[in-house]
SEBAZA-12704 format. One record per residue: residue number from 1; residue in one letter; x, y, z of N, C-alpha, C in turn; chain. Coordinates in nm, 2 decimals. Layout:
residues N
num, residu, nX, nY, nZ, caX, caY, caZ, cX, cY, cZ, chaine
NUM, A, X, Y, Z, X, Y, Z, X, Y, Z, A
...
This chain:
residues 148
num, residu, nX, nY, nZ, caX, caY, caZ, cX, cY, cZ, chaine
1, M, 1.07, -1.99, 0.10, 0.90, -1.97, 0.06, 0.87, -1.91, -0.08, A
2, D, 0.96, -1.83, -0.10, 0.91, -1.75, -0.21, 0.92, -1.82, -0.33, A
3, N, 0.85, -1.75, -0.41, 0.78, -1.88, -0.56, 0.76, -1.79, -0.67, A
4, A, 0.72, -1.79, -0.79, 0.74, -1.73, -0.88, 0.69, -1.63, -0.91, A
5, G, 0.60, -1.57, -0.77, 0.55, -1.38, -0.76, 0.65, -1.32, -0.76, A
6, N, 0.78, -1.33, -0.75, 0.86, -1.26, -0.76, 0.87, -1.19, -0.86, A
7, S, 0.83, -1.23, -0.97, 0.84, -1.16, -1.15, 0.72, -1.00, -1.14, A
8, Y, 0.68, -1.03, -1.00, 0.58, -0.96, -0.95, 0.67, -0.82, -1.02, A
9, S, 0.63, -0.68, -0.99, 0.65, -0.57, -0.89, 0.63, -0.50, -0.79, A
10, F, 0.65, -0.45, -0.71, 0.54, -0.36, -0.63, 0.43, -0.32, -0.76, A
11, Q, 0.46, -0.17, -0.84, 0.40, -0.11, -0.93, 0.28, -0.21, -0.97, A
12, D, 0.34, -0.35, -0.97, 0.22, -0.42, -1.07, 0.10, -0.47, -0.92, A
13, S, 0.15, -0.48, -0.83, 0.06, -0.48, -0.67, -0.11, -0.38, -0.72, A
14, I, 0.00, -0.27, -0.67, -0.09, -0.13, -0.69, -0.15, -0.12, -0.81, A
15, L, -0.12, -0.10, -0.97, -0.20, -0.10, -1.02, -0.29, -0.31, -1.07, A
16, Q, -0.29, -0.43, -0.99, -0.41, -0.48, -0.96, -0.50, -0.39, -0.87, A
17, I, -0.50, -0.39, -0.73, -0.56, -0.29, -0.67, -0.64, -0.21, -0.70, A
18, I, -0.58, -0.12, -0.79, -0.68, 0.00, -0.85, -0.78, -0.04, -0.91, A
19, N, -0.76, -0.16, -1.03, -0.80, -0.21, -1.15, -0.90, -0.28, -1.07, A
20, A, -0.88, -0.34, -0.97, -0.99, -0.47, -0.84, -1.14, -0.34, -0.82, A
21, Y, -1.07, -0.21, -0.77, -1.14, -0.12, -0.74, -1.26, -0.06, -0.91, A
22, D, -1.17, -0.05, -0.98, -1.25, -0.02, -1.08, -1.37, -0.06, -1.18, A
23, M, -1.49, -0.05, -1.05, -1.60, -0.13, -1.08, -1.64, -0.14, -1.25, A
24, Y, -1.67, -0.03, -1.24, -1.74, 0.02, -1.33, -1.64, 0.09, -1.46, A
25, G, -1.57, 0.06, -1.50, -1.43, 0.05, -1.56, -1.44, 0.19, -1.66, A
26, V, -1.44, 0.22, -1.51, -1.37, 0.38, -1.57, -1.23, 0.47, -1.55, A
27, F, -1.12, 0.32, -1.59, -0.99, 0.33, -1.56, -0.95, 0.25, -1.69, A
28, Q, -1.04, 0.12, -1.73, -1.02, 0.06, -1.84, -0.94, 0.09, -1.94, A
29, N, -1.02, 0.19, -2.02, -0.88, 0.22, -2.11, -0.75, 0.36, -2.07, A
30, L, -0.72, 0.33, -1.98, -0.58, 0.43, -1.99, -0.51, 0.36, -1.98, A
31, S, -0.39, 0.41, -1.98, -0.20, 0.36, -1.98, -0.19, 0.35, -1.80, A
32, D, -0.15, 0.17, -1.79, -0.07, 0.18, -1.69, -0.05, 0.30, -1.56, A
33, E, 0.09, 0.39, -1.66, 0.09, 0.51, -1.60, -0.07, 0.61, -1.56, A
34, Q, -0.11, 0.63, -1.62, -0.24, 0.73, -1.67, -0.33, 0.73, -1.49, A
35, K, -0.30, 0.53, -1.49, -0.42, 0.52, -1.43, -0.37, 0.56, -1.29, A
36, L, -0.22, 0.53, -1.30, -0.12, 0.59, -1.13, -0.20, 0.73, -1.07, A
37, N, -0.13, 0.80, -1.24, -0.21, 0.87, -1.13, -0.29, 1.03, -1.08, A
38, R, -0.40, 0.88, -1.23, -0.53, 0.98, -1.16, -0.56, 0.86, -1.00, A
39, A, -0.51, 0.75, -1.02, -0.59, 0.68, -0.83, -0.54, 0.70, -0.77, A
40, F, -0.32, 0.71, -0.79, -0.26, 0.68, -0.65, -0.19, 0.75, -0.65, A
41, L, -0.09, 0.82, -0.72, -0.02, 0.94, -0.69, -0.12, 1.06, -0.73, A
42, L, -0.05, 1.13, -0.62, -0.06, 1.27, -0.57, 0.03, 1.38, -0.67, A
43, S, 0.00, 1.49, -0.71, 0.02, 1.62, -0.78, 0.12, 1.63, -0.66, A
44, A, 0.24, 1.75, -0.66, 0.28, 1.85, -0.64, 0.15, 1.99, -0.55, A
45, D, 0.04, 1.97, -0.61, -0.02, 2.06, -0.57, -0.12, 1.98, -0.46, A
46, E, -0.13, 1.94, -0.48, -0.17, 1.79, -0.41, -0.07, 1.81, -0.24, A
47, K, 0.04, 1.77, -0.21, 0.08, 1.74, -0.14, 0.09, 1.87, -0.08, A
48, K, 0.15, 2.03, -0.17, 0.14, 2.17, -0.10, -0.02, 2.16, -0.03, A
49, Q, -0.04, 2.17, -0.06, -0.22, 2.23, 0.01, -0.25, 2.17, 0.17, A
50, M, -0.15, 1.99, 0.13, -0.20, 1.90, 0.19, -0.12, 1.95, 0.34, A
51, D, 0.07, 1.97, 0.30, 0.09, 2.02, 0.44, 0.04, 2.17, 0.51, A
52, S, -0.03, 2.32, 0.43, -0.06, 2.37, 0.51, -0.19, 2.30, 0.55, A
53, C, -0.32, 2.25, 0.58, -0.38, 2.24, 0.63, -0.38, 2.09, 0.71, A
54, G, -0.42, 2.08, 0.88, -0.48, 2.02, 0.97, -0.53, 1.86, 0.96, A
55, Q, -0.62, 1.92, 0.83, -0.72, 1.82, 0.81, -0.65, 1.77, 0.65, A
56, I, -0.62, 1.57, 0.65, -0.62, 1.53, 0.55, -0.61, 1.48, 0.41, A
57, S, -0.70, 1.45, 0.34, -0.80, 1.50, 0.25, -0.83, 1.32, 0.20, A
58, E, -0.98, 1.27, 0.17, -1.00, 1.18, 0.16, -0.97, 1.10, 0.05, A
59, R, -0.85, 1.15, -0.10, -0.75, 1.12, -0.15, -0.64, 1.09, -0.16, A
60, L, -0.63, 1.12, -0.02, -0.48, 1.08, 0.01, -0.56, 0.92, 0.10, A
61, K, -0.65, 0.98, 0.24, -0.65, 0.81, 0.30, -0.68, 0.73, 0.18, A
62, A, -0.79, 0.69, 0.03, -0.71, 0.66, -0.01, -0.60, 0.55, -0.15, A
63, Q, -0.47, 0.62, -0.08, -0.36, 0.62, -0.12, -0.32, 0.56, -0.03, A
64, I, -0.32, 0.56, 0.10, -0.23, 0.51, 0.20, -0.33, 0.39, 0.19, A
65, N, -0.47, 0.42, 0.24, -0.54, 0.21, 0.14, -0.49, 0.14, 0.06, A
66, I, -0.42, 0.22, -0.05, -0.41, 0.11, -0.19, -0.26, 0.12, -0.11, A
67, F, -0.22, 0.21, -0.07, -0.04, 0.13, -0.05, -0.10, 0.01, 0.05, A
68, F, -0.11, -0.01, 0.09, -0.10, -0.10, 0.25, -0.17, -0.23, 0.17, A
69, Q, -0.25, -0.22, 0.09, -0.38, -0.33, 0.10, -0.23, -0.34, -0.06, A
70, A, -0.18, -0.32, -0.07, -0.06, -0.34, -0.22, 0.03, -0.45, -0.13, A
71, V, 0.10, -0.41, -0.01, 0.22, -0.43, 0.06, 0.12, -0.60, 0.05, A
72, A, 0.04, -0.62, 0.15, -0.06, -0.74, 0.11, 0.02, -0.81, 0.04, A
73, L, -0.05, -0.79, -0.03, -0.04, -0.86, -0.21, 0.08, -0.87, -0.23, A
74, N, 0.17, -0.72, -0.22, 0.31, -0.83, -0.26, 0.38, -0.92, -0.20, A
75, V, 0.35, -0.90, -0.02, 0.36, -1.02, 0.00, 0.32, -1.16, -0.02, A
76, E, 0.20, -1.19, -0.05, 0.10, -1.30, -0.06, 0.16, -1.33, -0.19, A
77, R, 0.22, -1.31, -0.23, 0.25, -1.33, -0.39, 0.37, -1.43, -0.41, A
78, K, 0.48, -1.33, -0.27, 0.58, -1.37, -0.22, 0.57, -1.51, -0.17, A
79, T, 0.46, -1.53, -0.08, 0.49, -1.63, 0.07, 0.42, -1.73, 0.04, A
80, N, 0.31, -1.76, -0.10, 0.15, -1.80, -0.13, 0.07, -1.88, 0.09, A
81, K, 0.06, -1.74, 0.18, 0.01, -1.65, 0.21, -0.09, -1.62, 0.20, A
82, M, -0.21, -1.70, 0.26, -0.35, -1.50, 0.25, -0.33, -1.44, 0.32, A
83, V, -0.29, -1.28, 0.31, -0.22, -1.15, 0.39, -0.36, -1.08, 0.34, A
84, S, -0.38, -1.02, 0.49, -0.39, -0.91, 0.46, -0.40, -0.73, 0.52, A
85, S, -0.43, -0.59, 0.47, -0.40, -0.47, 0.57, -0.48, -0.44, 0.65, A
86, I, -0.48, -0.33, 0.70, -0.61, -0.28, 0.80, -0.52, -0.17, 0.80, A
87, V, -0.58, -0.04, 0.80, -0.51, 0.14, 0.80, -0.66, 0.15, 0.88, A
88, E, -0.63, 0.23, 1.00, -0.67, 0.31, 1.09, -0.70, 0.49, 1.06, A
89, M, -0.76, 0.51, 1.04, -0.64, 0.71, 1.06, -0.73, 0.78, 1.10, A
90, N, -0.66, 0.96, 1.18, -0.80, 0.95, 1.20, -0.85, 1.11, 1.10, A
91, S, -0.91, 1.14, 1.17, -0.89, 1.28, 1.01, -0.82, 1.38, 0.98, A
92, E, -0.68, 1.39, 1.13, -0.55, 1.43, 1.12, -0.51, 1.40, 1.01, A
93, G, -0.45, 1.30, 1.02, -0.36, 1.20, 0.99, -0.32, 1.06, 1.00, A
94, F, -0.34, 1.09, 1.17, -0.26, 0.95, 1.29, -0.32, 0.84, 1.27, A
95, G, -0.31, 0.74, 1.33, -0.32, 0.62, 1.30, -0.18, 0.54, 1.33, A
96, R, -0.29, 0.41, 1.26, -0.19, 0.25, 1.19, -0.19, 0.16, 1.13, A
97, A, -0.18, 0.12, 1.06, -0.16, 0.00, 0.97, -0.05, -0.10, 1.02, A
98, L, -0.17, -0.26, 1.03, -0.14, -0.34, 1.04, -0.14, -0.42, 0.91, A
99, I, -0.04, -0.52, 0.85, -0.04, -0.60, 0.74, 0.02, -0.73, 0.82, A
100, Y, -0.12, -0.87, 0.88, -0.10, -0.98, 0.91, -0.15, -1.05, 0.84, A
101, S, -0.12, -1.18, 0.89, -0.12, -1.26, 0.82, -0.19, -1.41, 0.94, A
102, G, -0.36, -1.47, 0.92, -0.40, -1.55, 1.00, -0.33, -1.44, 1.21, A
103, N, -0.31, -1.54, 1.29, -0.24, -1.48, 1.43, -0.17, -1.42, 1.42, A
104, L, -0.04, -1.37, 1.32, 0.06, -1.32, 1.28, 0.05, -1.22, 1.24, A
105, I, 0.07, -1.10, 1.33, 0.11, -0.89, 1.28, 0.20, -0.94, 1.19, A
106, M, 0.26, -0.94, 1.13, 0.41, -0.88, 1.08, 0.47, -0.72, 1.03, A
107, V, 0.36, -0.69, 0.97, 0.44, -0.54, 1.03, 0.28, -0.40, 1.11, A
108, N, 0.34, -0.32, 1.21, 0.29, -0.24, 1.25, 0.33, -0.15, 1.25, A
109, K, 0.30, -0.03, 1.16, 0.29, 0.09, 1.14, 0.22, 0.19, 1.18, A
110, A, 0.35, 0.31, 1.28, 0.24, 0.38, 1.35, 0.23, 0.53, 1.20, A
111, I, 0.13, 0.58, 1.15, 0.13, 0.63, 1.09, 0.17, 0.77, 1.16, A
112, R, 0.17, 0.86, 1.16, 0.17, 1.07, 1.20, 0.25, 1.13, 1.06, A
113, G, 0.14, 1.16, 1.06, 0.12, 1.35, 0.97, 0.05, 1.28, 0.83, A
114, T, 0.11, 1.09, 0.79, 0.10, 1.11, 0.66, 0.16, 1.15, 0.57, A
115, Q, 0.28, 1.23, 0.62, 0.43, 1.29, 0.50, 0.52, 1.16, 0.44, A
116, Q, 0.50, 1.13, 0.59, 0.63, 0.97, 0.51, 0.49, 0.93, 0.40, A
117, L, 0.36, 0.92, 0.44, 0.31, 0.88, 0.27, 0.29, 0.88, 0.19, A
118, A, 0.26, 1.00, 0.21, 0.18, 1.13, 0.10, 0.31, 1.12, -0.07, A
119, F, 0.30, 1.05, -0.18, 0.37, 1.03, -0.26, 0.35, 1.05, -0.39, A
120, T, 0.49, 1.15, -0.44, 0.40, 1.22, -0.56, 0.52, 1.13, -0.70, A
121, N, 0.56, 1.03, -0.63, 0.66, 0.92, -0.75, 0.64, 0.81, -0.69, A
122, M, 0.64, 0.72, -0.83, 0.58, 0.56, -0.80, 0.70, 0.50, -0.72, A
123, E, 0.87, 0.58, -0.75, 1.04, 0.50, -0.75, 1.00, 0.53, -0.59, A
124, R, 0.99, 0.62, -0.55, 0.95, 0.65, -0.36, 0.83, 0.50, -0.31, A
125, A, 0.74, 0.48, -0.39, 0.64, 0.42, -0.33, 0.70, 0.30, -0.33, A
126, C, 0.73, 0.26, -0.49, 0.78, 0.15, -0.47, 0.93, 0.06, -0.39, A
127, K, 0.98, 0.24, -0.35, 1.10, 0.18, -0.25, 1.02, 0.15, -0.14, A
128, Q, 0.96, 0.26, -0.09, 0.86, 0.23, 0.06, 0.80, 0.13, 0.09, A
129, G, 0.70, 0.09, -0.02, 0.66, -0.09, -0.02, 0.79, -0.24, -0.07, A
130, D, 0.87, -0.15, -0.14, 0.93, -0.29, -0.11, 0.97, -0.34, 0.05, A
131, K, 1.08, -0.24, 0.08, 1.11, -0.22, 0.20, 1.02, -0.27, 0.35, A
132, I, 0.88, -0.24, 0.29, 0.78, -0.33, 0.42, 0.74, -0.44, 0.37, A
133, S, 0.74, -0.46, 0.25, 0.69, -0.62, 0.22, 0.81, -0.67, 0.28, A
134, E, 0.98, -0.65, 0.22, 1.03, -0.77, 0.28, 1.06, -0.74, 0.46, A
135, L, 1.00, -0.64, 0.55, 1.00, -0.66, 0.67, 0.94, -0.82, 0.69, A
136, A, 0.77, -0.81, 0.58, 0.73, -0.85, 0.65, 0.73, -1.08, 0.59, A
137, V, 0.79, -1.01, 0.47, 0.83, -1.19, 0.46, 0.88, -1.27, 0.55, A
138, K, 1.03, -1.12, 0.55, 1.11, -1.25, 0.70, 1.03, -1.25, 0.79, A
139, T, 0.95, -1.17, 0.86, 0.87, -1.19, 0.99, 0.79, -1.32, 0.95, A
140, L, 0.78, -1.37, 0.81, 0.67, -1.42, 0.81, 0.74, -1.56, 0.80, A
141, D, 0.84, -1.59, 0.76, 0.90, -1.64, 0.75, 1.01, -1.71, 0.92, A
142, R, 1.03, -1.65, 0.89, 1.08, -1.65, 1.10, 0.94, -1.72, 1.15, A
143, Y, 0.79, -1.68, 1.21, 0.72, -1.70, 1.29, 0.57, -1.77, 1.17, A
144, S, 0.60, -1.85, 1.06, 0.54, -1.91, 1.01, 0.40, -1.97, 1.07, A
145, H, 0.47, -2.07, 1.20, 0.40, -2.14, 1.24, 0.26, -2.08, 1.29, A
146, L, 0.23, -2.06, 1.32, 0.16, -1.80, 1.41, 0.04, -1.79, 1.33, A
147, T, 0.04, -1.85, 1.10, -0.06, -1.81, 1.02, -0.13, -1.97, 1.02, A
148, S, -0.23, -1.93, 0.89, -0.37, -2.06, 0.95, -0.34, -2.10, 0.85, A
């Protein structure tokens, strides 16, 4: 099922999501690295602050949402199937993320405390994103008859 979409990296998927949300062109003159630092990655200080309080920031919620949208886009590129994501979290960072296509839920990930998804560097984010994407692709390949 894989196609030429394999030439895209997970980082490319994140950048495409960031660019899609940039309706007013705020990030258009920034380099890819600057876009990732401003719109996706957390600073070490932000992560420390998150560790000390029970509430999660809107920035972290946005990061988690972008992450799972990028996973869905990555799977879509690899399979040529329409894939979507849903992230639902409470104010303390507990919730669930789904990656689905048609009637098939390919990933059902529990989010507990958000530590696992608080990324301060792209290497870790890409590794985690590729891992989840591969799981979703394998599930989609196995149960492709359930997608529309």
